[in-house]
Structures are given as C-alpha cells and as structure tokens.
C-alpha positions in Angstrom: 1.4 -61.4 6.9 2.7 -59.3 9.4 3.7 -56.6 6.6 0.1 -56.5 5.5 -1.1 -56.0 9.2 1.6 -53.4 9.8 0.2 -51.4 6.6 -3.5 -51.8 7.7 -2.5 -50.6 10.9 -0.6 -47.2 9.6 -3.7 -46.8 7.2 -5.9 -46.6 10.1 -4.0 -44.0 12.0 -3.4 -41.9 9.2 -7.3 -41.9 8.2 -8.2 -41.0 12.0 -5.5 -38.3 11.7 -6.7 -36.9 8.7 -10.3 -36.7 10.0 -9.1 -34.6 13.3 -7.6 -32.5 11.0 -10.4 -31.8 8.7 -12.6 -31.2 11.5 -10.1 -28.9 13.3 -10.0 -26.9 10.3 -14.3 -26.5 10.0 -14.8 -22.6 9.7 -17.2 -22.1 12.7 -19.8 -19.6 12.1 -19.2 -16.4 13.4 -22.2 -15.3 14.2 -24.2 -17.3 17.1 -27.3 -16.8 18.6 -26.5 -14.7 21.8 -23.3 -13.0 20.3 -19.7 -14.0 19.6 -17.4 -16.2 21.7 -15.7 -14.2 24.5 -11.9 -13.7 22.9 -8.3 -13.9 24.8 -8.2 -10.0 25.6 -5.0 -8.4 24.8 -3.8 -4.7 25.5 -5.4 -3.1 22.8 -8.5 -5.1 23.2 -10.5 -5.0 26.9 -13.9 -5.8 25.2 -15.5 -9.3 24.8 -19.0 -10.7 23.3 -21.0 -13.4 25.3 -19.5 -16.5 25.8 -21.3 -19.6 24.3 -21.1 -23.3 22.6 -22.4 -24.6 19.6 -24.9 -27.1 19.2 -23.2 -28.7 16.1 -21.2 -27.7 13.0 -20.2 -24.0 14.6 -23.8 -22.7 14.7 -23.8 -21.4 18.1 -27.2 -21.1 20.1 -25.6 -20.2 23.4 -26.0 -18.0 26.5 -23.7 -16.2 28.2 -22.0 -19.4 29.9 -22.0 -22.9 27.9 -25.3 -24.3 26.4 -25.8 -27.8 27.3 -26.7 -30.6 24.9 -30.8 -31.4 25.3 -30.5 -35.0 24.4 -32.8 -36.9 27.2 -29.9 -38.7 28.9 -27.7 -35.5 29.0 -27.2 -35.3 32.8 -26.5 -31.3 32.5 -29.9 -30.7 32.0 -31.5 -32.9 34.4 -33.4 -29.5 35.7 -34.6 -29.1 32.1 -37.3 -30.7 30.0 -36.4 -34.3 28.6 -37.0 -34.1 24.9 -37.6 -36.7 22.2 -34.7 -37.4 19.7 -34.0 -34.6 17.4 -36.1 -35.2 14.0 -34.3 -35.4 10.9 -35.8 -33.7 7.7 -37.8 -35.9 5.5 -38.5 -35.4 1.7 -42.1 -34.2 0.7 -43.0 -34.4 -3.2 -46.4 -32.4 -4.8 -47.8 -32.7 -7.9 -46.8 -35.4 -10.9 -44.6 -35.9 -13.6 -42.9 -33.0 -14.8 -44.6 -30.9 -12.1 -43.9 -33.2 -9.6 -41.7 -30.7 -6.9 -39.8 -32.2 -3.9 -38.8 -30.8 -0.8 -37.1 -31.4 2.6 -39.7 -30.8 5.4 -39.4 -31.3 9.0 -41.8 -34.3 10.5 -41.8 -33.2 14.0 -41.6 -29.3 13.9 -42.6 -28.9 17.5 -39.8 -30.9 18.7 -37.4 -29.0 16.6 -38.8 -25.8 17.8 -38.2 -27.0 21.6 -34.5 -27.7 21.2 -34.2 -24.3 20.0 -36.2 -22.7 23.0 -34.3 -25.1 25.5 -30.8 -23.7 24.3 -32.5 -20.0 23.2 -33.6 -19.4 27.2 -30.6 -21.1 29.0 -31.5 -21.2 32.7 -34.4 -18.7 32.5 -37.6 -19.9 32.7 -41.0 -18.2 32.0 -42.9 -17.2 35.3 -39.5 -16.1 36.6 -39.7 -12.9 38.6 -37.7 -9.9 38.0 -35.4 -10.5 40.9 -34.8 -14.2 39.6 -33.8 -12.9 36.2 -31.7 -10.2 37.8 -29.9 -12.4 40.0 -28.9 -14.9 36.4 -28.0 -11.3 34.5 -25.6 -10.4 37.2 -24.3 -13.9 37.6 -23.3 -13.6 34.0 -21.6 -10.3 34.4 -19.6 -11.8 37.4 -18.9 -14.9 35.1 -17.6 -13.2 32.4 -15.6 -10.8 35.2 -13.8 -13.8 36.5 -12.8 -15.0 32.7 -11.6 -11.8 31.9 -9.7 -11.5 35.1 -8.4 -15.4 34.6 -6.7 -14.0 31.0 -5.2 -10.5 32.2 -1.8 -10.6 34.0 -1.5 -6.6 33.0 -2.5 -4.8 36.1 -3.8 -1.7 34.1 -5.8 -4.9 32.1 -7.1 -6.0 35.5 -8.2 -2.7 36.6 -10.3 -1.9 33.5 -12.0 -5.3 34.1 -12.8 -3.9 37.5 -14.5 -1.1 35.9 -16.0 -3.3 33.4 -17.9 -4.9 36.2 -18.6 -1.9 38.2 -20.3 -0.1 35.3 -22.0 -3.6 34.3 -23.8 -3.9 37.5 -24.7 -0.2 37.6 -26.0 -0.7 34.0 -28.1 -3.7 35.0 -30.0 -1.7 38.0 -30.3 1.1 35.6 -32.1 -1.2 33.2 -34.9 -2.7 35.3 -37.8 -0.2 33.9 -41.7 -0.5 35.1 -43.9 1.0 32.5 -46.2 3.4 33.5 -47.1 6.4 31.9 -45.8 9.1 34.8 -42.3 7.7 34.2 -42.2 9.9 30.8 -40.3 6.8 29.6 -39.1 6.8 25.8 -39.7 3.4 25.0 -42.9 4.3 22.9 -40.9 5.1 20.1 -38.5 2.1 20.2 -38.4 -1.5 18.5 -40.1 -2.9 22.0 -43.0 -0.3 21.3 -45.9 -2.7 20.9 -44.4 -5.2 23.3 -45.9 -3.7 26.5 -48.6 -1.9 27.9 -48.3 1.0 30.6 -49.9 1.2 33.9 -50.8 -2.6 33.6 -48.4 -4.1 36.0 -45.7 -4.7 33.5 -41.8 -4.3 33.6 -38.8 -5.1 31.7 -35.1 -6.0 32.3 -32.8 -5.3 29.4 -29.2 -5.8 28.5 -27.0 -4.9 25.8 -23.5 -6.8 24.6 -21.0 -5.4 23.1 -21.8 -7.4 19.7 -24.5 -5.2 19.3 -27.2 -7.5 20.6 -30.0 -6.7 22.9 -32.1 -8.7 25.4 -35.2 -7.5 26.7 -37.0 -9.6 29.5 -40.5 -9.1 29.5 -42.8 -9.5 33.0 -46.7 -9.4 33.5 -48.2 -9.3 37.0 -44.2 -10.2 38.3 -44.0 -13.3 36.0 -41.5 -13.6 33.0 -43.3 -14.3 30.0 -41.7 -13.0 27.1 -37.9 -12.4 26.1 -37.1 -10.4 22.6 -33.6 -10.5 21.1 -32.6 -7.8 18.9 -29.6 -8.3 16.5 -27.6 -5.4 15.0 -27.3 -6.1 11.5 -23.4 -6.5 11.8 -24.0 -9.5 14.0 -24.5 -11.2 10.6 -22.4 -9.2 8.3 -23.4 -9.3 4.7 -26.6 -11.1 5.2 -30.2 -9.9 4.4 -33.0 -11.1 7.0 -34.1 -13.6 4.5 -30.6 -15.2 4.4 -30.6 -15.2 7.7 -33.6 -17.0 8.4 -32.9 -19.5 6.0 -29.4 -20.5 7.0 -30.1 -20.1 10.7 -33.1 -19.6 12.1 -34.3 -22.7 10.3 -31.7 -24.5 11.6 -32.0 -23.4 15.0 -35.7 -23.9 15.3 -36.7 -26.3 12.5 -37.1 -25.8 8.3 -40.7 -25.8 8.5 -41.9 -22.6 10.2 -45.3 -21.2 9.6 -45.2 -17.8 7.4 -47.5 -15.6 9.2 -48.7 -12.3 7.8 -50.4 -9.4 9.7 -53.0 -7.0 7.9 -54.0 -3.7 8.1 -57.7 -4.2 9.7 -59.0 -1.3 7.4 -57.3 -1.8 4.0 -56.4 -5.8 4.8 -53.0 -4.6 3.1 -50.0 -6.7 4.5 -48.2 -4.9 7.1 -46.0 -7.3 8.8 -44.3 -11.0 7.6 -42.8 -13.2 9.6 -41.9 -16.8 10.6 -43.3 -18.5 13.8 -41.9 -21.7 15.3 -44.3 -23.4 18.0 -42.9 -25.9 20.6 -44.3 -28.9 22.5 -45.4 -26.8 25.3 -47.0 -23.9 23.2 -43.8 -21.8 23.5 -43.6 -19.7 20.1 -40.7 -18.6 18.5 -40.9 -15.5 16.0 -38.7 -13.6 13.5 -38.9 -10.4 12.4 -37.1 -8.2 9.7 -36.9 -4.7 11.5 -33.7 -3.6 9.5 -35.5 -0.8 7.7 -36.9 1.2 10.6 -34.8 -0.1 13.2 -31.5 -1.8 11.7 -32.1 -5.2 13.8 -33.0 -8.6 13.1 -35.3 -10.1 16.1 -36.2 -12.7 17.3 -39.1 -13.1 20.0 -39.9 -16.3 22.4 -43.2 -16.3 24.2 -44.9 -18.3 26.6 -47.7 -19.3 24.8 -50.1 -19.8 28.1 -49.7 -16.2 28.8 -49.9 -14.7 25.6 -53.3 -16.3 25.5 -54.3 -14.2 28.7 -52.0 -11.0 27.8 -52.9 -10.9 24.2 -50.7 -11.3 21.2 -48.4 -8.5 20.5 -46.3 -7.9 17.4 -44.3 -5.1 15.9 -45.6 -2.4 13.3 -43.2 -1.8 10.4 -45.3 0.1 8.4 -44.6 3.5 6.9 -46.6 5.2 9.7 -44.7 4.5 12.3 -42.7 7.1 14.5 -38.9 7.2 13.1 -37.9 10.0 16.0 -34.8 8.8 17.3 -35.8 5.3 16.9 -32.5 3.4 15.3 -30.2 5.4 18.2 -32.8 4.7 21.4 -32.6 0.9 20.3 -28.9 0.5 19.4 -27.5 2.7 21.9 -28.4 6.3 22.7 -26.9 8.5 24.8 -30.0 10.7 25.0 -31.7 7.5 27.0 -32.0 8.8 30.8 -33.3 7.2 33.9 -34.1 8.2 37.4 -32.9 7.3 40.6 -35.1 3.9 40.8 -33.8 3.0 37.4 -36.8 3.8 35.5 -36.5 5.5 31.7 -37.3 8.9 32.5 -37.3 12.1 30.0 -33.4 13.7 30.0 -32.3 16.8 31.1 -32.0 19.6 28.4 -28.7 20.0 27.1 -26.9 23.1 28.1 
C-alpha cells in the first residue's frame, strides 16, 4: 500500500516537472506588436528594442513597459476599461451535404478587438494632449535608460547609454510636428501623407524604435485621435502581409475582421484592401499592406467618435502615388530636416 502511494507521488512529481520543462522550451514569437524585447547588453551591442510582455503563448502585444492582463479582476488595469471575458471561437457552418463548409468565427468580435486596443494603446488614451503624450514617450526613454544602466557594469557602456538617452530626448523634441503649409515639411510624400491635413490645427509626435518600428501619434484640436504603427518588414522576417494578418493580427484583435475595399471614385476599381476591427467603444483597428511602395506593414488604431467628426482617412497605395524618396523618408532618411521649433523643414542643399 505504502509502495503504491510512493509510486503515485513520484509519478505526479515527474509529470509536473515535464510540464514545466515543456512550457519553458516553447519557442516564443520573435516579432511582437511594438518591437522586440530589450536584451541584455554586451560590449558589441549598445542597442536594444522595446520591452514588452506577452499576453499568451509568446505572442507579444506590448508597449515599452510590461503589458497588463486585461481581465476585469486584474488590479493592474483598474484605471483601464473593464472588459467582458475574452470570447472563444465557435464553429459556423454553411451549406448542406457535400457543399457544407465549416470554419471558426469570433462570436463577439467587438470584445476581442477591445482586448487588442487596450494592449496596443497601453497608457496612451484618446483625447490626451500632445504634452501628455510627450511625457509618456520620454518616460519610456527614461525607463529603458535605467534598464540599460542596470545591466551595464562597463564604464564605456554606461557612457554609451548616457549618449543614447540624450540623443533620444533630443530626437523626441524634434519629432513634434505641427502641420502647416509654410513649414515646408516633407510628410506629403511619405507613408502618412493621407493621415493629416495642413493648416487645420493638427500635429503629430512620432518615434522610431531600433527594431524599425515607427509610431505616429496624431492630434486634432489638441487631442490624440489616431495612432499609426509602421513596421519594417524585418519585424516579420520571411512573412508576407497576408501571413502576418492571418497569424498575428487576427490573433491579437480577433479572427473575424471586416474585409474592406477602397475604390477609385471614377472607375470603381479597387485601389486598397484592408482589414478592420471595431471595438466596444467604437475604436477601429485597421491593417494595411504597404510593403510594395513603402516597405512597411501598417496598423492604425482610431478613435471612432473623433473620426466621425474629422472624416475617414485611409492610405492610397495606387500606382499613381509619388515615389520620391518615400521609403527612405518613412524608414529613416538623413534628408528629413527640422527647424528650431521642431517642425520638419526643407533640408539645406548639400555642398
């Protein structure tokens, strides 16, 4: 009897150990929503991506600081919205007999989209002022700086971290743009050329991560109303846009997005196809394939109420789009210049 009990206990211990080992050897997804996890520095690598935590199974939706779970009972999101339980996909069948086709669908797509919006936005909120967003952006810089210094013992690395911090804070100030025609900015030939209107009390703060991810925060009348995330294709190595949408975006925002088509107003020919998820409070998440012209996969999250007032703004990926320096402007060109006020200005002619 005691021998049997001993074997049962031993079996339970071995089983738990095997489960832990299996969980620990899972291959986490290397590409997350807002950039790769910050790695410990070495003398050969002063860089680092943006830190984030995964919601489940290694698929990370993070911001530059750990992303909270969004379960209603979680005290870490007490300031955020309380969401219903995340829905489980269900089977939906059409047709009969040999023509019967079944597939999994999202029974509550707005709830799923809300989970994605909460994680995508982090501490950013629609309606925030440019000053509030700037403070959050620079706080993320300070946090990453502290993490880098905590991992660095070499004085040379610490000096490099100090230089990184100063460069990031300087760049953050330069990346506050007010859209006015007489500012001579060059955003009219960039990936975001259709996201703003000049001389309409609009402005933008943008950031560039070392992973190639750019974030654009758009303001209308002093309030945040849209955030655009432009991923370099290197964020998803070997993946097409369709694969990223199927394997990543549908998992993050729900497996049943609306398939949208933008048509040419004259010929009615389709010039843009994209996915759209609508959240519980009317926020909309859209994904765009802009790899052909801009070398980027794009996500946009929009305040639905503000969009009703401002109007829908979608990219144009038609063949008539201007191609002058577009890719370099969007993904990091040295010929984007700024004036003392931080607005993009025409670059001085090279001598």
